[in-house]
N, C-alpha and C positions, 0 to 999 in steps of 0.2 A: 835388422839385421845389421844394417851398415851404420856407423856413427857419421856424425856430420862431416868429419874431414874426410872420409873416404867418399861420401856422396858428392862434396865438392869436386874432389878430385875426378870422380867418374863423369861427372858432369862436364868439366872442363875437358877431359879426353875425349868424349864423344861430340863436343861441340868444334874442337880442333880438327879432330879426323874429319867430320862432315866438311869444314870448312875448306881444308887442305888436300883431303885424300890420301896423306901419308901416315904412316904409323907415327905416333905421339910419344916422346921421350920426356925423361925427367925435368930436362931443362925447359921445355915449353910449359910442363906442368907448373913448374914452379913459376914462371913467368906468368901465367895467365890465370892461374888459380887465385891469387889474391891472399894465399897462405902462406905463412911464413915457416917454412919447413925446411930441413935440411935435404940434401939429394938423397942421404941414406933412409930418411924417414919415408920419402917419397916412394923409393924403389920397395920398401917394407910394404907400404899400404898396396903399391901396384901387384906385388906379389901375392897378398891378401885378395886382391881383386880376381886375380888369375886364378887362384886356387877354387874362387867361389863360383867360377864360369863366367863372370861380366865381362872380361876381357881376355884377349889372347896374343901372344907373341910370334909373329911372322918369322921363319928362319932365319932371314935375310936381314933382320933388322933388329935394334936394341929396341925400338919402340913398341907400343902396344896399340891395337885396335879393338872396337868394340864387338863383342858376339851379339847375336840375336838376344839373349837373355840380358845383356847390357843395353841394348836398343830398348826392350821391353821397359826395364825399370825406368829409363831414360824417360820414355813418352809419357808413362804412367805418374812419376812421382818427382821427376827433375826440371822437366821442360818449363821454360817461360815463354808462352805463348804470345804471339805479337799481336795488337789491336790494329784493324786497318781504319785508318782515318776516313773522314767523311768523303772527300774526294774519289777516293777509289770505290768506297761503297756506291755514291751515285754512278761512277762509271760503269760497276759492274749490275746496277739495276738497268740503266740504260740499254744495256746488252739484253736485258730480257723482258724489254716491253710487252705487254700481253697481245698474243698474237695467236696461230693457231699452235696448240699445244706440241705437235710434231716439230714444227720452226723453233720453239722456245726451247724444246728439249735439245735439239742439235746445237743451238746456241749457247747452251749452258756446258755441253760437251767442250765445244771449241773454245767456251771461256776458261774452263778448268785448264785445258790444255796450255792456253796463252799464257795465262796468269802464274802457272807453275813450270812453264817449258819442259813438262812431261807429258804423259797420255792423260786425256780427260775422258770418263765414261759416264754413262748415265744409262742406267736400267729404263726402257720405255713402261710408264703404266700399263698394266695388264687393261686392254679393252674389252668392252661387252662383246661378246661372239653372237650375234643376232643375225637372222636371214630374213629376206623378204618372201623367199619361195624356191620351195624344194621340187624337183623332178628324179623319177627313177628311169633309167633306160637299161633293157636286159642286153648284155654284149654277150652271154653263152649259157648255158645251164645253171650254171652256180656262182656267175659273175656279174654285179650289177654297175652300172655307172650312176653315181649320185651328184645331180648336178645342183649347186647351191648358189642362187642369187643373194648378194648382201643388199642392204638398206641402200646402199650410195651405188648400186649397179655392179659392182664386181661380180665375177662367176669364178667359181672354186668348183674342181671336180675330184672327186674320191672313188677308188674303185671298192668295192665291198665283196668279200667272197663269203658266199653262204652255204649253210650245211646242205639246204635241198634247193631246187629250183621254184621259181615263182612265176605265175602267168602275170599276162600283161593287166589283168584285169586286178589281180591284188596287189600290183606295183601302183598302179592307179588309184585304188583303195588307200593304200599305206600313206601316198604322197599327200592324197585330199585331206587326210586326217591330219597330218602334221603340219600341212598349211592351215587349215581351218583354225586348229586348236593352239598353234605355238608361233605362227610368223610374228616377228617383233621382239619373241622373248629370248631373251639368252639361254645359251645353250645350258650353262650350269644350272639353271633354273629348272629349264626342261628335265633334266637329269632327276632332279629332284622331286619332281610333279609327276612323270611318267608311269611310274609302277602303280599308282592310284588310278590314273583316268585312261587304262588302256582295255578296261573291262567290257567295252561295247564292240571290241574287235577279237576276230577268230585267233586261235592259237597261234597258227603260222603267222599272221599278220603282226601279232605281238612281238615276236623275235625279230621280224625284220626291221619295224619301227624302232625297237629299242638299239639295235645295230646301227642303223641308220642314223640315230640321234648322236650315239657316241662318236661315229666316223665322221658325222659334219661339224661337231664340236672340234675333233683332233684338226681338221683339216684347216678350219678358221684359225685357231689357235696357232698352227705351223706357219702359216701366212704371215702373222704379225712380227714386226721387228723385235727382236729381244732387247738389245739394247745398241745405242750409238756410241762409236769409240772416236775419236779425234787425238791427232797429234802422236800416232804411235810411232812414226817416223823420227820424231824427238829422240826417241829411246836409242836410237842407232848412234846417237851422239854421246851417248853416255858411257863412258869405258867400262864403268863395273857391271854393266849388262853387255855390252856387245866386245868384250875382250877376247871371247873364243866362240867358235862356231857352235858348239853345243849349248850354250847359254842364248845364242840368236835362234836356234832352231825350236829350243822348248819354248821361248817366249812366245815366238809368233805360231807356234802350235796350239798355245793356249787362245791366242787371239782367234785362230781359224776354228778350233772345235768349240770353243765359246761355253763348254760344261762348267769347267771349273771357275770360270769367271760368273757366270750364272749364279753357280751354287754359293760362291763367295758374297755375291750382291745379295742374293736372297737370304743368307744369314744376317748379313748387316741390317737388313730391312727389319728384322725382330727386335733389334736394340734401339736403345733411345741415343740420340747424338752421335758425335763422330767416333767411328771405330778404325783402329789401326792393326793391318795384317801385316806381320813381320816375316819374310822368307828365313827359311831356317827353323823358325818357330812354328809355323801355322801351315796346316798340311793342305791348306788351299791356296797358298801360293808356292808355284812349281819350283820357283828359283829361290837360292838362299841370298841372292844379293838385290831381291826387290821386296818393294813394301807396298801395300795398297791402302789409302786413306779414303773412308767412304763416310756417308751421312745419309740418311733416309729423308726422303721429301714427302709432304703431303698433298693432298685436295681438300679442302675444306674440314681440314682435321683428321682426316684419314690417310696413312702412310699407303703410297701407290707404288712406290718405287726406291731406287738407290742410286746416288753418283757418287763420284771420286775422283781420285788421282792415281795412275799407277805411275810408279817410279822407282828408283835405285832405293835400296835400304839406307844409303847413304843420302837422304835428302834434308834439307832443311825444314824438320817437320814445325818450328815454330812460325813458319811462314805458310807451310802448306795447308796447316789444320784450320786457320782461320778462313783461306779461301774455299775450303771444302764446306765447312759451316754455314758461312755467309751464303754460298751459291745454294746450298740446299735451301735456305730459308727463303731467300729471293725467289727461286723457283716454285715454293711452296705457294707465296703470295701471288704470284703471276698466275699460274695456274687456278688456284681459287678464285681469282678475280675474273679468270677466263670463262670458267664453267657456269 
């Protein structure tokens, strides 16, 4: 779509805007692009780029700024990614020495934040939801308390509302069946097996057992920490994100509600390598001024989660991308050695 001259000028404009945060004018483009072009030619190319939607012109300035579409072209085909030297890689590796998985995940989030000076996020791997023991306690005619004891001794409770009442003997029978056949088995696996294995139970007990397995699995899944976020306070110092209260409110609402962040992390876990979500372009990012750079990480070759950096759209992508990429590889390696 763009000739080489236009691509060089767009690349220069994005780089200068990221570095300085000010609209970029023709004089700066002439100075930093390395092209021997007249001011009139540069203005003509800028007008073409603006018409194509890659840059825009703020009302108060003669210079231009990148649009989300301009950033997208820049990160997809114009960006020169930096390589981290061996010293930096070794320092990152020492940050993620094999230890308890949860500690490594927290260390990875902190490292992403410290190296980028923005917010680091790591989606926790989905742990198996197994139990050691289950009990049922009748609270009223149609309300049953499910008590779930996990393998490490944690206790989770869940209230189950049933269509009919159950006697104490029926509750004991259902709990005994679940404990005898499924203790130590992941709830996801139980769901797959249960339809074929309840033939020995009476019809009423079958419904109770199925409902209890579903409720028990949800209770343990909700208890898991979905992701670890580090350095979100760094974003308060980024004028592009904190310049008005509406931006701040939407940003921290995203952190509090978690849904959109989890959806974004889940989406990026299905793709290979580094993914860049640019505000104003990706519906998963709530602010036009925000971008998220992500990469999936693995345990023994299987993708188990995603990590990344949350920062302004005007970030130094050439530096952040390798930080995210290498952190994902190091965390994958550390977790695979630990497992």
